[in-house]
C-alpha positions as CSV (number, residue, x, y, z in Angstrom):
1,M,215.1,191.8,24.8
2,R,213.8,195.1,24.4
3,L,210.4,194.0,26.1
4,F,212.9,193.1,29.1
5,G,214.9,196.1,29.3
6,I,211.4,198.2,29.5
7,I,210.0,195.9,32.0
8,Y,213.5,195.6,34.0
9,A,213.4,199.9,34.0
10,L,210.0,199.4,35.9
11,V,210.5,196.5,38.1
12,G,214.4,197.4,39.5
13,P,213.3,200.8,41.1
14,T,209.8,199.1,42.2
15,L,211.8,196.3,44.5
16,A,214.7,198.3,45.1
17,G,211.8,200.7,47.1
18,I,210.1,198.1,48.6
19,L,213.3,196.6,50.6
20,I,214.5,200.1,51.3
21,T,210.8,200.9,53.7
22,A,211.4,197.3,54.5
23,A,214.8,198.5,56.0
24,L,213.5,201.8,57.0
25,T,210.6,200.4,59.0
26,M,213.0,197.7,60.6
27,N,215.2,200.6,61.9
28,M,218.4,200.2,59.8
29,F,219.1,203.6,59.1
30,T,222.3,203.2,57.8
31,T,223.6,203.9,54.2
32,N,224.9,200.4,54.0
33,A,221.6,199.1,54.6
34,M,219.9,201.0,52.6
35,I,222.6,200.3,49.9
36,V,222.8,196.9,50.3
37,S,218.7,196.8,49.9
38,A,218.4,198.7,46.7
39,V,220.8,196.5,45.2
40,I,219.4,193.3,46.0
41,G,216.2,194.6,44.9
42,F,218.0,195.3,41.3
43,L,219.3,192.2,41.5
44,V,216.3,190.1,42.1
45,A,214.4,192.3,39.7
46,V,216.1,190.5,37.0
47,P,214.3,186.9,37.0
48,V,211.5,188.7,37.8
49,A,211.1,190.9,34.8
50,W,212.6,188.2,32.3
51,Y,209.7,185.8,33.4
52,I,207.2,188.5,33.2
53,A,208.7,189.4,29.5
54,K,208.2,185.6,28.5
55,M,205.0,185.1,30.1
56,I,203.9,188.3,28.1
57,R,205.7,187.2,25.0
58,E,204.1,183.6,25.5
59,N,200.8,185.2,25.5
60,A,200.8,187.9,23.2
């Protein structure tokens, strides 16, 4: 669980930033678009971090 938390702390803001950048690239400058992009990024980061942590534990 600790490894998952560390990886999530790195993956969450990264994915949120990527999605916010994508929204800005598509000329979506509203506050709502930024918030939705960030929330989706943080939600998608949960299974990604879980998978990465699982792979690290299995191969360590």
